[in-house]
All heavy atoms as atom14 arrays in JSON, in Angstrom:
{
  "sequence": "MKNFEYYFMMRKEDQAFPMIDDYTDTMGHAGAILIDANHHLLMGKTEPGGDGLAAGY",
  "atom14_mask": [
    [1, 1, 1, 1, 1, 1, 1, 1, 0, 0, 0, 0, 0, 0],
    [1, 1, 1, 1, 1, 1, 1, 1, 1, 0, 0, 0, 0, 0],
    [1, 1, 1, 1, 1, 1, 1, 1, 0, 0, 0, 0, 0, 0],
    [1, 1, 1, 1, 1, 1, 1, 1, 1, 1, 1, 0, 0, 0],
    [1, 1, 1, 1, 1, 1, 1, 1, 1, 0, 0, 0, 0, 0],
    [1, 1, 1, 1, 1, 1, 1, 1, 1, 1, 1, 1, 0, 0],
    [1, 1, 1, 1, 1, 1, 1, 1, 1, 1, 1, 1, 0, 0],
    [1, 1, 1, 1, 1, 1, 1, 1, 1, 1, 1, 0, 0, 0],
    [1, 1, 1, 1, 1, 1, 1, 1, 0, 0, 0, 0, 0, 0],
    [1, 1, 1, 1, 1, 1, 1, 1, 0, 0, 0, 0, 0, 0],
    [1, 1, 1, 1, 1, 1, 1, 1, 1, 1, 1, 0, 0, 0],
    [1, 1, 1, 1, 1, 1, 1, 1, 1, 0, 0, 0, 0, 0],
    [1, 1, 1, 1, 1, 1, 1, 1, 1, 0, 0, 0, 0, 0],
    [1, 1, 1, 1, 1, 1, 1, 1, 0, 0, 0, 0, 0, 0],
    [1, 1, 1, 1, 1, 1, 1, 1, 1, 0, 0, 0, 0, 0],
    [1, 1, 1, 1, 1, 0, 0, 0, 0, 0, 0, 0, 0, 0],
    [1, 1, 1, 1, 1, 1, 1, 1, 1, 1, 1, 0, 0, 0],
    [1, 1, 1, 1, 1, 1, 1, 0, 0, 0, 0, 0, 0, 0],
    [1, 1, 1, 1, 1, 1, 1, 1, 0, 0, 0, 0, 0, 0],
    [1, 1, 1, 1, 1, 1, 1, 1, 0, 0, 0, 0, 0, 0],
    [1, 1, 1, 1, 1, 1, 1, 1, 0, 0, 0, 0, 0, 0],
    [1, 1, 1, 1, 1, 1, 1, 1, 0, 0, 0, 0, 0, 0],
    [1, 1, 1, 1, 1, 1, 1, 1, 1, 1, 1, 1, 0, 0],
    [1, 1, 1, 1, 1, 1, 1, 0, 0, 0, 0, 0, 0, 0],
    [1, 1, 1, 1, 1, 1, 1, 1, 0, 0, 0, 0, 0, 0],
    [1, 1, 1, 1, 1, 1, 1, 0, 0, 0, 0, 0, 0, 0],
    [1, 1, 1, 1, 1, 1, 1, 1, 0, 0, 0, 0, 0, 0],
    [1, 1, 1, 1, 0, 0, 0, 0, 0, 0, 0, 0, 0, 0],
    [1, 1, 1, 1, 1, 1, 1, 1, 1, 1, 0, 0, 0, 0],
    [1, 1, 1, 1, 1, 0, 0, 0, 0, 0, 0, 0, 0, 0],
    [1, 1, 1, 1, 0, 0, 0, 0, 0, 0, 0, 0, 0, 0],
    [1, 1, 1, 1, 1, 0, 0, 0, 0, 0, 0, 0, 0, 0],
    [1, 1, 1, 1, 1, 1, 1, 1, 0, 0, 0, 0, 0, 0],
    [1, 1, 1, 1, 1, 1, 1, 1, 0, 0, 0, 0, 0, 0],
    [1, 1, 1, 1, 1, 1, 1, 1, 0, 0, 0, 0, 0, 0],
    [1, 1, 1, 1, 1, 1, 1, 1, 0, 0, 0, 0, 0, 0],
    [1, 1, 1, 1, 1, 0, 0, 0, 0, 0, 0, 0, 0, 0],
    [1, 1, 1, 1, 1, 1, 1, 1, 0, 0, 0, 0, 0, 0],
    [1, 1, 1, 1, 1, 1, 1, 1, 1, 1, 0, 0, 0, 0],
    [1, 1, 1, 1, 1, 1, 1, 1, 1, 1, 0, 0, 0, 0],
    [1, 1, 1, 1, 1, 1, 1, 1, 0, 0, 0, 0, 0, 0],
    [1, 1, 1, 1, 1, 1, 1, 1, 0, 0, 0, 0, 0, 0],
    [1, 1, 1, 1, 1, 1, 1, 1, 0, 0, 0, 0, 0, 0],
    [1, 1, 1, 1, 0, 0, 0, 0, 0, 0, 0, 0, 0, 0],
    [1, 1, 1, 1, 1, 1, 1, 1, 1, 0, 0, 0, 0, 0],
    [1, 1, 1, 1, 1, 1, 1, 0, 0, 0, 0, 0, 0, 0],
    [1, 1, 1, 1, 1, 1, 1, 1, 1, 0, 0, 0, 0, 0],
    [1, 1, 1, 1, 1, 1, 1, 0, 0, 0, 0, 0, 0, 0],
    [1, 1, 1, 1, 0, 0, 0, 0, 0, 0, 0, 0, 0, 0],
    [1, 1, 1, 1, 0, 0, 0, 0, 0, 0, 0, 0, 0, 0],
    [1, 1, 1, 1, 1, 1, 1, 1, 0, 0, 0, 0, 0, 0],
    [1, 1, 1, 1, 0, 0, 0, 0, 0, 0, 0, 0, 0, 0],
    [1, 1, 1, 1, 1, 1, 1, 1, 0, 0, 0, 0, 0, 0],
    [1, 1, 1, 1, 1, 0, 0, 0, 0, 0, 0, 0, 0, 0],
    [1, 1, 1, 1, 1, 0, 0, 0, 0, 0, 0, 0, 0, 0],
    [1, 1, 1, 1, 0, 0, 0, 0, 0, 0, 0, 0, 0, 0],
    [1, 1, 1, 1, 1, 1, 1, 1, 1, 1, 1, 1, 0, 0]
  ],
  "atom14_positions": [
    [[56.24, 9.11, 34.73], [55.26, 9.89, 35.52], [54.14, 10.37, 34.59], [54.4, 10.87, 33.47], [56.04, 11.09, 36.1], [55.14, 12.01, 36.88], [55.97, 13.39, 37.65], [57.09, 12.6, 38.74], [0.0, 0.0, 0.0], [0.0, 0.0, 0.0], [0.0, 0.0, 0.0], [0.0, 0.0, 0.0], [0.0, 0.0, 0.0], [0.0, 0.0, 0.0]],
    [[52.97, 10.18, 35.01], [51.82, 10.64, 34.2], [51.62, 12.13, 34.38], [52.05, 12.74, 35.31], [50.54, 9.9, 34.7], [50.67, 8.39, 34.63], [49.76, 7.87, 33.61], [49.62, 6.37, 33.66], [50.47, 5.66, 32.8], [0.0, 0.0, 0.0], [0.0, 0.0, 0.0], [0.0, 0.0, 0.0], [0.0, 0.0, 0.0], [0.0, 0.0, 0.0]],
    [[50.92, 12.74, 33.4], [50.69, 14.16, 33.44], [50.03, 14.67, 34.72], [50.4, 15.68, 35.26], [49.87, 14.62, 32.24], [50.63, 14.47, 30.94], [51.84, 14.45, 30.96], [49.9, 14.4, 29.85], [0.0, 0.0, 0.0], [0.0, 0.0, 0.0], [0.0, 0.0, 0.0], [0.0, 0.0, 0.0], [0.0, 0.0, 0.0], [0.0, 0.0, 0.0]],
    [[48.99, 13.94, 35.18], [48.29, 14.39, 36.38], [49.22, 14.28, 37.58], [49.11, 15.11, 38.49], [46.98, 13.67, 36.58], [47.11, 12.18, 36.81], [47.28, 11.72, 38.09], [47.03, 11.29, 35.77], [47.38, 10.33, 38.34], [47.18, 9.92, 35.98], [47.36, 9.45, 37.27], [0.0, 0.0, 0.0], [0.0, 0.0, 0.0], [0.0, 0.0, 0.0]],
    [[50.1, 13.3, 37.65], [51.02, 13.17, 38.76], [51.98, 14.38, 38.76], [52.31, 14.93, 39.82], [51.82, 11.87, 38.68], [50.97, 10.64, 38.89], [51.71, 9.36, 38.58], [52.68, 9.43, 37.78], [51.34, 8.33, 39.11], [0.0, 0.0, 0.0], [0.0, 0.0, 0.0], [0.0, 0.0, 0.0], [0.0, 0.0, 0.0], [0.0, 0.0, 0.0]],
    [[52.45, 14.73, 37.62], [53.35, 15.92, 37.51], [52.65, 17.17, 37.93], [53.19, 17.99, 38.66], [53.83, 16.04, 36.03], [54.78, 17.17, 35.83], [56.11, 17.1, 36.26], [54.35, 18.33, 35.19], [56.96, 18.16, 36.05], [55.21, 19.38, 34.96], [56.51, 19.29, 35.42], [57.37, 20.35, 35.24], [0.0, 0.0, 0.0], [0.0, 0.0, 0.0]],
    [[51.4, 17.32, 37.56], [50.58, 18.51, 37.87], [50.46, 18.6, 39.4], [50.72, 19.69, 39.99], [49.19, 18.4, 37.24], [48.23, 19.45, 37.74], [48.37, 20.76, 37.29], [47.24, 19.12, 38.66], [47.47, 21.73, 37.72], [46.34, 20.1, 39.09], [46.43, 21.4, 38.64], [45.6, 22.34, 39.06], [0.0, 0.0, 0.0], [0.0, 0.0, 0.0]],
    [[50.12, 17.51, 40.08], [49.97, 17.6, 41.56], [51.32, 17.79, 42.24], [51.41, 18.48, 43.26], [49.25, 16.34, 42.1], [47.78, 16.36, 41.72], [47.25, 15.42, 40.87], [46.96, 17.35, 42.22], [45.92, 15.45, 40.54], [45.59, 17.38, 41.88], [45.1, 16.41, 41.04], [0.0, 0.0, 0.0], [0.0, 0.0, 0.0], [0.0, 0.0, 0.0]],
    [[52.4, 17.22, 41.72], [53.71, 17.44, 42.27], [54.09, 18.94, 42.2], [54.57, 19.5, 43.17], [54.75, 16.6, 41.57], [56.15, 16.74, 42.1], [57.38, 15.86, 41.14], [57.52, 16.96, 39.72], [0.0, 0.0, 0.0], [0.0, 0.0, 0.0], [0.0, 0.0, 0.0], [0.0, 0.0, 0.0], [0.0, 0.0, 0.0], [0.0, 0.0, 0.0]],
    [[53.83, 19.52, 41.07], [54.16, 20.95, 40.9], [53.28, 21.83, 41.79], [53.75, 22.83, 42.3], [54.0, 21.36, 39.45], [54.96, 20.69, 38.51], [56.66, 21.04, 38.87], [56.78, 22.7, 38.27], [0.0, 0.0, 0.0], [0.0, 0.0, 0.0], [0.0, 0.0, 0.0], [0.0, 0.0, 0.0], [0.0, 0.0, 0.0], [0.0, 0.0, 0.0]],
    [[52.05, 21.46, 41.99], [51.2, 22.24, 42.92], [51.72, 22.21, 44.31], [51.66, 23.18, 45.07], [49.79, 21.73, 42.83], [49.08, 22.13, 41.53], [47.63, 21.98, 41.56], [47.01, 22.78, 42.65], [45.75, 22.76, 42.95], [44.92, 22.0, 42.24], [45.22, 23.48, 43.9], [0.0, 0.0, 0.0], [0.0, 0.0, 0.0], [0.0, 0.0, 0.0]],
    [[52.22, 21.06, 44.73], [52.82, 20.93, 46.1], [54.02, 21.87, 46.26], [54.29, 22.37, 47.32], [53.25, 19.48, 46.38], [52.09, 18.55, 46.66], [52.61, 17.15, 46.96], [51.49, 16.17, 47.06], [52.0, 14.81, 47.24], [0.0, 0.0, 0.0], [0.0, 0.0, 0.0], [0.0, 0.0, 0.0], [0.0, 0.0, 0.0], [0.0, 0.0, 0.0]],
    [[54.74, 22.04, 45.19], [55.93, 22.89, 45.2], [55.62, 24.39, 45.0], [56.51, 25.19, 44.86], [56.9, 22.44, 44.09], [57.41, 21.02, 44.25], [58.35, 20.86, 45.43], [59.1, 21.81, 45.73], [58.31, 19.8, 46.06], [0.0, 0.0, 0.0], [0.0, 0.0, 0.0], [0.0, 0.0, 0.0], [0.0, 0.0, 0.0], [0.0, 0.0, 0.0]],
    [[54.36, 24.71, 44.98], [53.91, 26.1, 44.76], [54.27, 26.64, 43.37], [54.46, 27.83, 43.21], [54.42, 27.01, 45.84], [53.33, 27.42, 46.82], [52.17, 27.1, 46.55], [53.66, 28.06, 47.83], [0.0, 0.0, 0.0], [0.0, 0.0, 0.0], [0.0, 0.0, 0.0], [0.0, 0.0, 0.0], [0.0, 0.0, 0.0], [0.0, 0.0, 0.0]],
    [[54.34, 25.77, 42.39], [54.6, 26.2, 41.03], [53.26, 26.39, 40.34], [52.54, 25.47, 40.15], [55.46, 25.18, 40.29], [56.78, 24.87, 40.87], [57.7, 26.07, 40.74], [57.67, 26.78, 39.71], [58.55, 26.33, 41.7], [0.0, 0.0, 0.0], [0.0, 0.0, 0.0], [0.0, 0.0, 0.0], [0.0, 0.0, 0.0], [0.0, 0.0, 0.0]],
    [[52.98, 27.62, 39.98], [51.68, 27.9, 39.37], [51.83, 27.87, 37.84], [52.74, 28.43, 37.27], [51.19, 29.27, 39.81], [0.0, 0.0, 0.0], [0.0, 0.0, 0.0], [0.0, 0.0, 0.0], [0.0, 0.0, 0.0], [0.0, 0.0, 0.0], [0.0, 0.0, 0.0], [0.0, 0.0, 0.0], [0.0, 0.0, 0.0], [0.0, 0.0, 0.0]],
    [[50.92, 27.17, 37.19], [50.85, 27.17, 35.75], [49.42, 26.87, 35.37], [48.68, 26.2, 36.1], [51.79, 26.16, 35.07], [51.6, 24.78, 35.57], [50.79, 23.9, 34.88], [52.31, 24.31, 36.68], [50.63, 22.61, 35.32], [52.13, 23.01, 37.11], [51.31, 22.14, 36.43], [0.0, 0.0, 0.0], [0.0, 0.0, 0.0], [0.0, 0.0, 0.0]],
    [[48.94, 27.47, 34.27], [47.54, 27.28, 33.91], [47.24, 25.89, 33.3], [48.13, 25.35, 32.61], [47.28, 28.36, 32.86], [48.63, 28.6, 32.29], [49.62, 28.36, 33.36], [0.0, 0.0, 0.0], [0.0, 0.0, 0.0], [0.0, 0.0, 0.0], [0.0, 0.0, 0.0], [0.0, 0.0, 0.0], [0.0, 0.0, 0.0], [0.0, 0.0, 0.0]],
    [[46.13, 25.35, 33.57], [45.69, 24.16, 32.89], [44.84, 24.55, 31.65], [44.11, 25.54, 31.74], [44.82, 23.28, 33.81], [45.63, 22.69, 35.01], [46.93, 21.6, 34.51], [45.99, 20.26, 33.88], [0.0, 0.0, 0.0], [0.0, 0.0, 0.0], [0.0, 0.0, 0.0], [0.0, 0.0, 0.0], [0.0, 0.0, 0.0], [0.0, 0.0, 0.0]],
    [[45.0, 23.82, 30.58], [44.21, 24.14, 29.4], [43.27, 22.99, 29.11], [43.45, 21.9, 29.61], [45.14, 24.41, 28.17], [46.04, 23.2, 27.93], [45.97, 25.67, 28.41], [46.79, 23.32, 26.62], [0.0, 0.0, 0.0], [0.0, 0.0, 0.0], [0.0, 0.0, 0.0], [0.0, 0.0, 0.0], [0.0, 0.0, 0.0], [0.0, 0.0, 0.0]],
    [[42.27, 23.28, 28.3], [41.29, 22.3, 27.97], [41.91, 21.21, 27.03], [42.86, 21.48, 26.32], [40.09, 22.92, 27.24], [39.28, 23.84, 28.16], [39.3, 23.61, 29.38], [38.71, 24.79, 27.67], [0.0, 0.0, 0.0], [0.0, 0.0, 0.0], [0.0, 0.0, 0.0], [0.0, 0.0, 0.0], [0.0, 0.0, 0.0], [0.0, 0.0, 0.0]],
    [[41.31, 20.04, 27.03], [41.68, 19.02, 26.1], [41.35, 19.45, 24.67], [40.35, 20.12, 24.48], [40.97, 17.71, 26.39], [41.44, 17.07, 27.72], [42.53, 17.44, 28.19], [40.7, 16.22, 28.26], [0.0, 0.0, 0.0], [0.0, 0.0, 0.0], [0.0, 0.0, 0.0], [0.0, 0.0, 0.0], [0.0, 0.0, 0.0], [0.0, 0.0, 0.0]],
    [[42.09, 18.96, 23.71], [41.83, 19.22, 22.3], [41.74, 20.72, 21.95], [40.82, 21.14, 21.31], [40.59, 18.48, 21.87], [40.63, 17.01, 22.22], [39.83, 16.52, 23.23], [41.48, 16.14, 21.53], [39.89, 15.15, 23.57], [41.61, 14.81, 21.91], [40.75, 14.34, 22.89], [40.82, 13.02, 23.23], [0.0, 0.0, 0.0], [0.0, 0.0, 0.0]],
    [[42.71, 21.48, 22.41], [42.72, 22.9, 22.12], [43.82, 23.21, 21.12], [44.81, 22.49, 21.01], [42.91, 23.73, 23.4], [42.97, 25.09, 23.06], [44.21, 23.38, 24.13], [0.0, 0.0, 0.0], [0.0, 0.0, 0.0], [0.0, 0.0, 0.0], [0.0, 0.0, 0.0], [0.0, 0.0, 0.0], [0.0, 0.0, 0.0], [0.0, 0.0, 0.0]],
    [[43.7, 24.26, 20.34], [44.71, 24.66, 19.4], [45.89, 25.37, 20.08], [46.87, 25.65, 19.42], [44.14, 25.63, 18.37], [43.22, 24.88, 17.4], [43.44, 23.69, 17.2], [42.33, 25.53, 16.8], [0.0, 0.0, 0.0], [0.0, 0.0, 0.0], [0.0, 0.0, 0.0], [0.0, 0.0, 0.0], [0.0, 0.0, 0.0], [0.0, 0.0, 0.0]],
    [[45.81, 25.61, 21.37], [46.89, 26.28, 22.1], [48.2, 25.53, 22.02], [49.27, 26.16, 21.89], [46.52, 26.47, 23.59], [45.25, 27.14, 23.64], [47.57, 27.16, 24.4], [0.0, 0.0, 0.0], [0.0, 0.0, 0.0], [0.0, 0.0, 0.0], [0.0, 0.0, 0.0], [0.0, 0.0, 0.0], [0.0, 0.0, 0.0], [0.0, 0.0, 0.0]],
    [[48.16, 24.24, 22.03], [49.4, 23.45, 22.07], [49.89, 23.06, 20.66], [50.94, 22.43, 20.51], [49.21, 22.18, 22.89], [48.85, 22.44, 24.35], [50.01, 23.52, 25.16], [51.39, 22.46, 25.37], [0.0, 0.0, 0.0], [0.0, 0.0, 0.0], [0.0, 0.0, 0.0], [0.0, 0.0, 0.0], [0.0, 0.0, 0.0], [0.0, 0.0, 0.0]],
    [[49.17, 23.4, 19.65], [49.59, 23.01, 18.29], [49.22, 21.6, 17.95], [48.53, 20.9, 18.71], [0.0, 0.0, 0.0], [0.0, 0.0, 0.0], [0.0, 0.0, 0.0], [0.0, 0.0, 0.0], [0.0, 0.0, 0.0], [0.0, 0.0, 0.0], [0.0, 0.0, 0.0], [0.0, 0.0, 0.0], [0.0, 0.0, 0.0], [0.0, 0.0, 0.0]],
    [[49.71, 21.11, 16.83], [49.35, 19.78, 16.35], [50.65, 19.08, 15.89], [51.6, 19.73, 15.44], [48.34, 19.85, 15.2], [47.05, 20.43, 15.63], [46.12, 19.75, 16.31], [46.55, 21.66, 15.45], [45.08, 20.52, 16.57], [45.32, 21.71, 16.05], [0.0, 0.0, 0.0], [0.0, 0.0, 0.0], [0.0, 0.0, 0.0], [0.0, 0.0, 0.0]],
    [[50.61, 17.77, 15.94], [51.8, 16.96, 15.57], [51.83, 16.71, 14.07], [50.8, 16.59, 13.4], [51.76, 15.65, 16.3], [0.0, 0.0, 0.0], [0.0, 0.0, 0.0], [0.0, 0.0, 0.0], [0.0, 0.0, 0.0], [0.0, 0.0, 0.0], [0.0, 0.0, 0.0], [0.0, 0.0, 0.0], [0.0, 0.0, 0.0], [0.0, 0.0, 0.0]],
    [[53.02, 16.66, 13.55], [53.22, 16.3, 12.15], [54.65, 15.69, 12.01], [55.56, 15.96, 12.83], [0.0, 0.0, 0.0], [0.0, 0.0, 0.0], [0.0, 0.0, 0.0], [0.0, 0.0, 0.0], [0.0, 0.0, 0.0], [0.0, 0.0, 0.0], [0.0, 0.0, 0.0], [0.0, 0.0, 0.0], [0.0, 0.0, 0.0], [0.0, 0.0, 0.0]],
    [[54.83, 14.88, 11.01], [56.14, 14.25, 10.81], [56.38, 13.98, 9.33], [55.43, 13.81, 8.56], [56.18, 12.9, 11.57], [0.0, 0.0, 0.0], [0.0, 0.0, 0.0], [0.0, 0.0, 0.0], [0.0, 0.0, 0.0], [0.0, 0.0, 0.0], [0.0, 0.0, 0.0], [0.0, 0.0, 0.0], [0.0, 0.0, 0.0], [0.0, 0.0, 0.0]],
    [[57.67, 13.93, 8.95], [58.06, 13.56, 7.62], [59.07, 12.43, 7.77], [60.07, 12.55, 8.43], [58.65, 14.76, 6.85], [57.63, 15.87, 6.7], [59.21, 14.29, 5.49], [58.17, 17.08, 6.04], [0.0, 0.0, 0.0], [0.0, 0.0, 0.0], [0.0, 0.0, 0.0], [0.0, 0.0, 0.0], [0.0, 0.0, 0.0], [0.0, 0.0, 0.0]],
    [[58.81, 11.31, 7.12], [59.7, 10.22, 7.08], [60.52, 10.24, 5.8], [59.95, 10.36, 4.71], [58.94, 8.87, 7.13], [59.79, 7.58, 6.94], [60.68, 7.37, 8.14], [58.88, 6.38, 6.71], [0.0, 0.0, 0.0], [0.0, 0.0, 0.0], [0.0, 0.0, 0.0], [0.0, 0.0, 0.0], [0.0, 0.0, 0.0], [0.0, 0.0, 0.0]],
    [[61.83, 10.2, 5.91], [62.7, 10.24, 4.75], [63.21, 8.81, 4.53], [63.94, 8.26, 5.33], [63.89, 11.16, 4.98], [63.38, 12.59, 5.21], [64.82, 11.15, 3.76], [64.44, 13.57, 5.69], [0.0, 0.0, 0.0], [0.0, 0.0, 0.0], [0.0, 0.0, 0.0], [0.0, 0.0, 0.0], [0.0, 0.0, 0.0], [0.0, 0.0, 0.0]],
    [[62.8, 8.22, 3.4], [63.22, 6.85, 3.02], [64.3, 6.99, 1.96], [63.99, 7.14, 0.73], [62.02, 6.08, 2.51], [62.38, 4.64, 2.2], [63.55, 4.28, 2.07], [61.42, 3.82, 2.06], [0.0, 0.0, 0.0], [0.0, 0.0, 0.0], [0.0, 0.0, 0.0], [0.0, 0.0, 0.0], [0.0, 0.0, 0.0], [0.0, 0.0, 0.0]],
    [[65.53, 6.99, 2.35], [66.67, 7.18, 1.45], [66.86, 6.0, 0.5], [67.33, 6.22, -0.64], [67.95, 7.4, 2.24], [0.0, 0.0, 0.0], [0.0, 0.0, 0.0], [0.0, 0.0, 0.0], [0.0, 0.0, 0.0], [0.0, 0.0, 0.0], [0.0, 0.0, 0.0], [0.0, 0.0, 0.0], [0.0, 0.0, 0.0], [0.0, 0.0, 0.0]],
    [[66.48, 4.8, 0.91], [66.63, 3.65, 0.04], [65.7, 3.71, -1.18], [66.04, 3.22, -2.28], [66.34, 2.35, 0.81], [67.36, 2.1, 1.88], [68.53, 2.48, 1.7], [66.97, 1.46, 2.96], [0.0, 0.0, 0.0], [0.0, 0.0, 0.0], [0.0, 0.0, 0.0], [0.0, 0.0, 0.0], [0.0, 0.0, 0.0], [0.0, 0.0, 0.0]],
    [[64.51, 4.25, -1.02], [63.54, 4.34, -2.11], [63.35, 5.78, -2.66], [62.51, 6.02, -3.5], [62.17, 3.77, -1.67], [62.25, 2.35, -1.3], [62.36, 1.89, -0.01], [62.24, 1.22, -2.09], [62.39, 0.57, -0.04], [62.31, 0.12, -1.28], [0.0, 0.0, 0.0], [0.0, 0.0, 0.0], [0.0, 0.0, 0.0], [0.0, 0.0, 0.0]],
    [[64.15, 6.7, -2.09], [64.08, 8.11, -2.52], [62.67, 8.69, -2.36], [62.11, 9.29, -3.3], [64.58, 8.33, -3.94], [65.96, 7.74, -4.15], [67.08, 8.33, -3.66], [66.37, 6.59, -4.81], [68.14, 7.6, -3.99], [67.72, 6.54, -4.68], [0.0, 0.0, 0.0], [0.0, 0.0, 0.0], [0.0, 0.0, 0.0], [0.0, 0.0, 0.0]],
    [[62.11, 8.47, -1.18], [60.72, 8.94, -0.91], [60.68, 9.81, 0.33], [61.42, 9.61, 1.27], [59.78, 7.73, -0.68], [59.48, 6.79, -1.84], [58.69, 5.62, -1.36], [58.72, 7.55, -2.9], [0.0, 0.0, 0.0], [0.0, 0.0, 0.0], [0.0, 0.0, 0.0], [0.0, 0.0, 0.0], [0.0, 0.0, 0.0], [0.0, 0.0, 0.0]],
    [[59.78, 10.75, 0.32], [59.41, 11.5, 1.49], [57.93, 11.18, 1.73], [57.11, 11.27, 0.86], [59.56, 13.03, 1.26], [60.93, 13.55, 0.97], [60.85, 15.03, 0.63], [61.85, 13.32, 2.13], [0.0, 0.0, 0.0], [0.0, 0.0, 0.0], [0.0, 0.0, 0.0], [0.0, 0.0, 0.0], [0.0, 0.0, 0.0], [0.0, 0.0, 0.0]],
    [[57.63, 10.8, 2.99], [56.24, 10.48, 3.37], [55.87, 11.37, 4.56], [56.57, 11.39, 5.54], [56.11, 9.03, 3.74], [56.33, 8.09, 2.56], [56.27, 6.35, 3.01], [58.03, 6.06, 3.31], [0.0, 0.0, 0.0], [0.0, 0.0, 0.0], [0.0, 0.0, 0.0], [0.0, 0.0, 0.0], [0.0, 0.0, 0.0], [0.0, 0.0, 0.0]],
    [[54.74, 12.06, 4.44], [54.3, 13.0, 5.47], [52.99, 12.55, 6.07], [52.15, 11.93, 5.43], [0.0, 0.0, 0.0], [0.0, 0.0, 0.0], [0.0, 0.0, 0.0], [0.0, 0.0, 0.0], [0.0, 0.0, 0.0], [0.0, 0.0, 0.0], [0.0, 0.0, 0.0], [0.0, 0.0, 0.0], [0.0, 0.0, 0.0], [0.0, 0.0, 0.0]],
    [[52.81, 12.91, 7.36], [51.58, 12.57, 8.03], [51.33, 13.6, 9.15], [52.28, 14.05, 9.79], [51.72, 11.16, 8.7], [50.47, 10.71, 9.48], [49.34, 10.44, 8.6], [48.17, 9.9, 9.42], [46.88, 10.14, 8.82], [0.0, 0.0, 0.0], [0.0, 0.0, 0.0], [0.0, 0.0, 0.0], [0.0, 0.0, 0.0], [0.0, 0.0, 0.0]],
    [[50.1, 14.01, 9.27], [49.71, 14.93, 10.36], [48.6, 14.24, 11.16], [47.98, 13.31, 10.72], [49.2, 16.27, 9.86], [48.08, 16.08, 9.03], [50.27, 17.02, 9.1], [0.0, 0.0, 0.0], [0.0, 0.0, 0.0], [0.0, 0.0, 0.0], [0.0, 0.0, 0.0], [0.0, 0.0, 0.0], [0.0, 0.0, 0.0], [0.0, 0.0, 0.0]],
    [[48.35, 14.77, 12.33], [47.29, 14.16, 13.13], [45.92, 14.46, 12.55], [45.75, 15.56, 11.95], [47.35, 14.61, 14.59], [47.07, 16.06, 14.79], [47.05, 16.4, 16.28], [46.02, 16.1, 16.91], [48.02, 16.99, 16.75], [0.0, 0.0, 0.0], [0.0, 0.0, 0.0], [0.0, 0.0, 0.0], [0.0, 0.0, 0.0], [0.0, 0.0, 0.0]],
    [[45.01, 13.56, 12.61], [43.71, 13.73, 11.9], [42.94, 14.95, 12.39], [42.22, 15.57, 11.62], [42.94, 12.46, 12.24], [43.97, 11.46, 12.61], [45.08, 12.24, 13.21], [0.0, 0.0, 0.0], [0.0, 0.0, 0.0], [0.0, 0.0, 0.0], [0.0, 0.0, 0.0], [0.0, 0.0, 0.0], [0.0, 0.0, 0.0], [0.0, 0.0, 0.0]],
    [[43.04, 15.35, 13.63], [42.25, 16.44, 14.19], [42.82, 17.8, 13.87], [42.21, 18.85, 14.1], [0.0, 0.0, 0.0], [0.0, 0.0, 0.0], [0.0, 0.0, 0.0], [0.0, 0.0, 0.0], [0.0, 0.0, 0.0], [0.0, 0.0, 0.0], [0.0, 0.0, 0.0], [0.0, 0.0, 0.0], [0.0, 0.0, 0.0], [0.0, 0.0, 0.0]],
    [[44.0, 17.87, 13.28], [44.67, 19.1, 13.02], [44.3, 19.72, 11.65], [43.69, 19.03, 10.82], [0.0, 0.0, 0.0], [0.0, 0.0, 0.0], [0.0, 0.0, 0.0], [0.0, 0.0, 0.0], [0.0, 0.0, 0.0], [0.0, 0.0, 0.0], [0.0, 0.0, 0.0], [0.0, 0.0, 0.0], [0.0, 0.0, 0.0], [0.0, 0.0, 0.0]],
    [[44.64, 20.94, 11.46], [44.36, 21.59, 10.19], [45.66, 21.91, 9.46], [45.67, 22.72, 8.52], [43.55, 22.89, 10.43], [44.24, 23.84, 11.38], [45.34, 23.52, 11.87], [43.69, 24.93, 11.59], [0.0, 0.0, 0.0], [0.0, 0.0, 0.0], [0.0, 0.0, 0.0], [0.0, 0.0, 0.0], [0.0, 0.0, 0.0], [0.0, 0.0, 0.0]],
    [[46.74, 21.29, 9.81], [48.04, 21.54, 9.19], [48.39, 20.5, 8.13], [47.56, 19.71, 7.72], [0.0, 0.0, 0.0], [0.0, 0.0, 0.0], [0.0, 0.0, 0.0], [0.0, 0.0, 0.0], [0.0, 0.0, 0.0], [0.0, 0.0, 0.0], [0.0, 0.0, 0.0], [0.0, 0.0, 0.0], [0.0, 0.0, 0.0], [0.0, 0.0, 0.0]],
    [[49.64, 20.57, 7.67], [50.13, 19.59, 6.7], [51.6, 19.33, 6.94], [52.29, 20.13, 7.58], [49.89, 20.11, 5.29], [50.73, 21.32, 4.87], [51.36, 21.02, 3.53], [49.86, 22.53, 4.78], [0.0, 0.0, 0.0], [0.0, 0.0, 0.0], [0.0, 0.0, 0.0], [0.0, 0.0, 0.0], [0.0, 0.0, 0.0], [0.0, 0.0, 0.0]],
    [[52.04, 18.19, 6.43], [53.44, 17.86, 6.45], [53.97, 18.01, 5.04], [53.48, 17.36, 4.13], [53.68, 16.48, 7.0], [0.0, 0.0, 0.0], [0.0, 0.0, 0.0], [0.0, 0.0, 0.0], [0.0, 0.0, 0.0], [0.0, 0.0, 0.0], [0.0, 0.0, 0.0], [0.0, 0.0, 0.0], [0.0, 0.0, 0.0], [0.0, 0.0, 0.0]],
    [[54.91, 18.92, 4.79], [55.39, 19.15, 3.44], [56.9, 19.07, 3.4], [57.59, 19.54, 4.33], [54.91, 20.51, 2.97], [0.0, 0.0, 0.0], [0.0, 0.0, 0.0], [0.0, 0.0, 0.0], [0.0, 0.0, 0.0], [0.0, 0.0, 0.0], [0.0, 0.0, 0.0], [0.0, 0.0, 0.0], [0.0, 0.0, 0.0], [0.0, 0.0, 0.0]],
    [[57.44, 18.48, 2.37], [58.88, 18.36, 2.2], [59.23, 18.41, 0.73], [58.37, 18.17, -0.12], [0.0, 0.0, 0.0], [0.0, 0.0, 0.0], [0.0, 0.0, 0.0], [0.0, 0.0, 0.0], [0.0, 0.0, 0.0], [0.0, 0.0, 0.0], [0.0, 0.0, 0.0], [0.0, 0.0, 0.0], [0.0, 0.0, 0.0], [0.0, 0.0, 0.0]],
    [[60.47, 18.74, 0.45], [60.9, 18.75, -0.94], [62.36, 18.28, -1.07], [63.06, 18.22, -0.09], [60.73, 20.14, -1.6], [61.47, 21.21, -0.92], [62.78, 21.54, -1.33], [60.92, 21.93, 0.12], [63.45, 22.61, -0.72], [61.6, 22.95, 0.75], [62.86, 23.29, 0.31], [63.59, 24.31, 0.92], [0.0, 0.0, 0.0], [0.0, 0.0, 0.0]]
  ]
}
């Protein structure tokens, strides 16, 4: 189910929730750390539009 389909389904059920703008800091940003146990490496990546970091030790 696509996001807009879910939105309209919830509106039919009288479930109220606010819509937010695209590309807002309200929802946070994605980040991930890949653990490569075979090579003893940690690799981190964050989304380009975010201001965060992926850190591991």
